[in-house]
Residue frames relative to the residue before (quaternion, step in Angstrom):
aa qw qx qy qz dx dy dz
M 1.0000 0.0000 0.0000 0.0000 0.00 0.00 0.00
T 0.2036 0.8144 -0.5167 0.1681 3.55 1.14 0.64
F 0.6793 0.4833 -0.3052 0.4602 3.58 0.83 -0.94
T 0.5990 0.5524 -0.3571 0.4567 3.60 1.05 -0.70
H 0.6320 0.5232 -0.3192 0.4743 3.58 1.02 -0.81
Y 0.6379 0.5164 -0.3254 0.4696 3.60 1.00 -0.80
V 0.6530 0.5142 -0.3131 0.4595 3.60 0.96 -0.87
I 0.6471 0.5126 -0.3186 0.4659 3.58 0.96 -0.84
N 0.6554 0.5044 -0.3128 0.4671 3.60 0.91 -0.87
E 0.6744 0.4933 -0.3025 0.4587 3.58 0.89 -0.91
T 0.6307 0.5202 -0.3278 0.4734 3.59 1.03 -0.74
L 0.6672 0.4853 -0.2981 0.4800 3.59 0.94 -0.85
R 0.6262 0.5397 -0.3385 0.4495 3.59 1.05 -0.72
L 0.7540 0.4034 -0.2172 0.4707 3.59 0.83 -0.97
G 0.8234 0.1911 -0.0671 0.5301 3.58 0.96 -0.78
N 0.0440 0.8416 -0.5359 0.0516 3.53 0.83 0.97
F 0.4143 -0.7274 0.4956 0.2314 3.56 -0.97 0.84
L 0.6306 0.5129 -0.3411 0.4722 3.60 1.24 -0.22
P 0.2803 -0.7606 0.5512 0.1977 3.63 -0.54 1.02
G 0.8055 -0.1189 0.0860 0.5741 3.59 1.11 -0.57
I 0.2394 -0.7424 0.6117 0.1317 3.53 -1.29 0.49
F 0.2681 -0.7625 0.5663 0.1612 3.59 -0.81 0.95
R 0.0407 0.7735 -0.6310 0.0421 3.56 -1.03 0.89
R 0.3455 -0.7162 0.5713 0.2030 3.54 -1.16 0.71
T 0.4454 -0.6890 0.4989 0.2794 3.58 -0.92 0.89
I 0.2766 -0.7735 0.5506 0.1483 3.58 -1.00 0.83
A 0.7613 0.1287 -0.1052 0.6268 3.57 1.35 -0.01
D 0.6106 -0.5010 0.4361 0.4313 3.59 -1.26 0.21
I 0.1308 -0.7973 0.5873 0.0475 3.57 -0.95 0.92
P 0.2408 -0.7717 0.5690 0.1508 3.61 -0.59 1.10
V 0.0406 0.7843 -0.6156 0.0653 3.58 -0.91 1.01
D 0.8447 -0.1813 0.0846 0.4965 3.59 -0.56 1.21
G 0.7765 -0.3567 0.1851 0.4854 3.59 0.79 0.97
Y 0.6512 0.4425 -0.3091 0.5335 3.59 1.29 -0.06
T 0.2393 -0.7489 0.5930 0.1739 3.55 -1.27 0.33
I 0.2383 -0.7208 0.6333 0.1507 3.53 -0.92 0.98
P 0.3617 -0.7853 0.4576 0.2074 3.60 -0.38 1.20
K 0.6174 -0.5293 0.4425 0.3780 3.52 -1.26 0.54
G 0.7775 0.3414 -0.2542 0.4629 3.58 -0.99 0.86
W 0.5504 0.5973 -0.4121 0.4129 3.60 1.21 -0.22
I 0.3904 -0.7012 0.5430 0.2471 3.55 -1.21 0.52
L 0.1908 -0.7758 0.5961 0.0803 3.55 -0.94 1.02
L 0.2629 -0.7075 0.6259 0.1964 3.54 -1.22 0.54
I 0.1271 -0.7857 0.6044 0.0361 3.56 -0.55 1.21
I 0.1739 -0.7906 0.5833 0.0667 3.56 -0.76 1.07
P 0.3997 -0.7571 0.4601 0.2351 3.61 -0.35 1.22
A 0.6026 0.5814 -0.3679 0.4042 3.62 1.00 -0.72
V 0.5811 0.5745 -0.3780 0.4352 3.61 1.11 -0.59
H 0.6945 0.4364 -0.2651 0.5069 3.59 0.97 -0.82
H 0.7057 0.5037 -0.2687 0.4197 3.57 0.89 -0.92
L 0.7436 0.3502 -0.2124 0.5284 3.61 1.19 -0.40
D 0.3616 0.7471 -0.4778 0.2876 3.59 1.24 0.43
P 0.3587 -0.7619 0.4931 0.2184 3.62 -0.53 1.11
N 0.5814 0.5707 -0.3816 0.4367 3.61 1.21 -0.28
T 0.7131 0.4085 -0.2377 0.5178 3.58 1.22 -0.46
Y 0.8032 0.1875 -0.0579 0.5625 3.57 0.90 -0.99
E 0.3748 -0.7199 0.5415 0.2190 3.57 -0.66 1.13
D 0.8312 -0.0112 -0.0606 0.5525 3.58 -0.89 1.03
P 0.0524 -0.8898 0.4523 0.0299 3.59 0.73 1.12
L 0.6702 0.4967 -0.3204 0.4488 3.64 1.11 -0.39
A 0.5916 0.5725 -0.3634 0.4362 3.60 1.27 -0.17
F 0.3966 -0.6757 0.5663 0.2555 3.55 -1.14 0.72
N 0.1876 0.7825 -0.5608 0.1950 3.56 -0.35 1.28
P 0.2178 -0.8171 0.5193 0.1237 3.62 0.05 1.22
W 0.6064 0.5908 -0.3628 0.3894 3.60 1.08 -0.62
R 0.5107 0.6511 -0.4303 0.3608 3.63 1.16 -0.35
W 0.6362 0.5635 -0.3262 0.4140 3.60 1.13 -0.62
K 0.5032 0.6593 -0.4218 0.3663 3.58 1.23 -0.26
N 0.8022 0.2866 -0.1237 0.5089 3.58 1.01 -0.82
I 0.4883 0.6521 -0.4516 0.3638 3.60 1.20 0.21
G 0.3664 -0.7744 0.4851 0.1756 3.54 -0.77 1.09
R 0.7121 -0.4615 0.3335 0.4107 3.53 -1.36 0.20
N 0.6207 0.5569 -0.3544 0.4231 3.60 1.00 -0.75
T 0.6520 0.4906 -0.3112 0.4871 3.58 0.96 -0.83
M 0.6458 0.5247 -0.3211 0.4522 3.58 0.93 -0.88
A 0.7063 0.4774 -0.2707 0.4471 3.59 0.90 -0.88
K 0.8188 0.3047 -0.1276 0.4696 3.59 0.89 -0.90
K 0.7864 0.3293 -0.1638 0.4963 3.60 1.10 -0.55
F 0.7098 0.3592 -0.2451 0.5541 3.59 1.26 0.02
I 0.1344 0.8269 -0.5203 0.1656 3.56 -0.15 1.32
P 0.0851 0.8392 -0.5346 0.0514 3.64 0.69 0.96
F 0.7615 0.2944 -0.1758 0.5501 3.60 1.19 -0.47
G 0.6563 -0.4435 0.3095 0.5261 3.57 1.15 0.51
G 0.2504 -0.7821 0.5484 0.1579 3.56 -1.19 -0.34
G 0.7754 0.3507 -0.2576 0.4576 3.51 -1.33 0.25
N 0.8284 -0.2042 0.1722 0.4923 3.54 -1.13 -0.75
R 0.7499 0.3971 -0.2116 0.4849 3.58 1.16 -0.50
A 0.2838 0.7535 -0.5338 0.2583 3.56 1.09 0.68
C 0.6302 -0.5485 0.3995 0.3775 3.56 -1.21 0.55
A 0.4433 -0.7093 0.4855 0.2544 3.58 -0.81 1.01
G 0.7270 0.4345 -0.2427 0.4730 3.59 1.11 -0.55
A 0.3056 0.7995 -0.4802 0.1918 3.59 1.25 0.20
E 0.7196 0.4331 -0.2680 0.4720 3.60 0.74 -0.97
F 0.6016 0.5372 -0.3581 0.4705 3.58 1.07 -0.66
S 0.6428 0.5308 -0.3182 0.4514 3.59 0.95 -0.87
R 0.6484 0.5190 -0.3164 0.4583 3.57 0.96 -0.87
V 0.6636 0.4929 -0.3060 0.4723 3.60 0.93 -0.88
L 0.6453 0.5270 -0.3187 0.4520 3.57 0.93 -0.87
V 0.6689 0.4813 -0.2981 0.4817 3.59 0.92 -0.88
A 0.6333 0.5335 -0.3365 0.4484 3.62 0.98 -0.79
V 0.6671 0.4820 -0.3015 0.4814 3.60 0.90 -0.87
F 0.6338 0.5332 -0.3228 0.4580 3.58 0.95 -0.89
L 0.6758 0.4913 -0.2962 0.4628 3.60 0.84 -0.98
H 0.6410 0.5355 -0.3304 0.4395 3.56 0.93 -0.86
V 0.6921 0.4611 -0.2737 0.4832 3.59 0.83 -0.99
W 0.6591 0.5313 -0.3042 0.4368 3.56 0.86 -0.99
L 0.7469 0.4067 -0.2321 0.4721 3.59 0.77 -1.01
A 0.6282 0.5287 -0.3450 0.4548 3.60 1.15 -0.45
K 0.7777 0.3684 -0.1781 0.4773 3.61 1.01 -0.73
Y 0.7971 0.2747 -0.1190 0.5244 3.58 1.11 -0.58
R 0.2689 -0.7180 0.6176 0.1753 3.51 -1.33 0.42
L 0.1979 -0.7714 0.5960 0.1029 3.57 -0.96 0.90
T 0.0488 -0.7798 0.6240 0.0113 3.55 -0.92 0.94
K 0.4052 -0.7189 0.5103 0.2421 3.56 -0.73 1.06
I 0.2424 -0.7620 0.5861 0.1304 3.55 -0.95 0.96
K 0.7467 -0.2697 0.2015 0.5736 3.59 0.78 -1.04
G 0.6769 0.4978 -0.3704 0.3960 3.52 -1.35 0.19
G 0.4477 0.7094 -0.4895 0.2380 3.50 -1.29 -0.36
D 0.4466 0.6653 -0.4795 0.3576 3.60 1.24 0.21
V 0.3155 -0.7920 0.4998 0.1528 3.56 -0.48 1.23
A 0.0890 -0.7466 0.6575 0.0484 3.54 -1.10 0.84
R 0.2119 -0.7915 0.5635 0.1054 3.55 -0.79 0.99
G 0.0865 0.7160 -0.6883 0.0777 3.48 -1.12 0.89
P 0.7571 -0.2271 0.1982 0.5796 3.57 -0.86 -0.73
L 0.7629 0.2130 -0.1305 0.5964 3.59 1.19 -0.57
L 0.5323 -0.6039 0.4851 0.3416 3.56 -1.25 0.46
M 0.0345 0.7991 -0.5975 0.0565 3.59 -0.87 0.96
F 0.3258 -0.6891 0.5991 0.2451 3.54 -1.33 0.22
K 0.5115 -0.6960 0.4127 0.2891 3.59 -0.65 1.16
N 0.8197 0.1510 -0.0426 0.5509 3.56 0.74 -1.05
G 0.6601 -0.4959 0.3034 0.4757 3.57 1.14 0.56
F 0.2334 -0.7274 0.6218 0.1728 3.53 -1.35 0.00
Y 0.0859 -0.8385 0.5379 -0.0161 3.54 -0.30 1.30
V 0.0010 -0.7912 0.6111 -0.0254 3.54 -0.93 0.96
K 0.3447 -0.6805 0.5999 0.2412 3.52 -1.28 0.49
V 0.1827 -0.7788 0.5945 0.0811 3.55 -0.85 1.03
S 0.0846 0.7900 -0.6017 0.0823 3.56 -0.76 1.05
E 0.5401 -0.6165 0.4615 0.3393 3.55 -1.18 0.59
K 0.4867 -0.6531 0.4930 0.3057 3.57 -1.12 0.63
């Protein structure tokens, strides 16, 4: 189910459900001549990391195969769909397994045919401007 894992990662990268993650600074942080003082709260927006063209080639394209060559360092520091570090979501791996099983059953038993829609609108979350309509039929 390697490819399924790639699809799940790519879906989480493009359409993360977390608009932002709050973290408190544990030390002064210098940024471009400014200092963010220790104890301040930062809002980290995963989409900023997930759509970085320096990390992901053609970041707005849905390309599950990109995960074949992405190393552990990128996964640890630039891919944070469930938060990161000590405060990562405890159910992250369970969620991945649940989605993998769902996709397997769904795609093995049903066929999806696009009817209309699918124009992507980006905000803090991925949305479809006029919806995305599909016809579901048994195989």
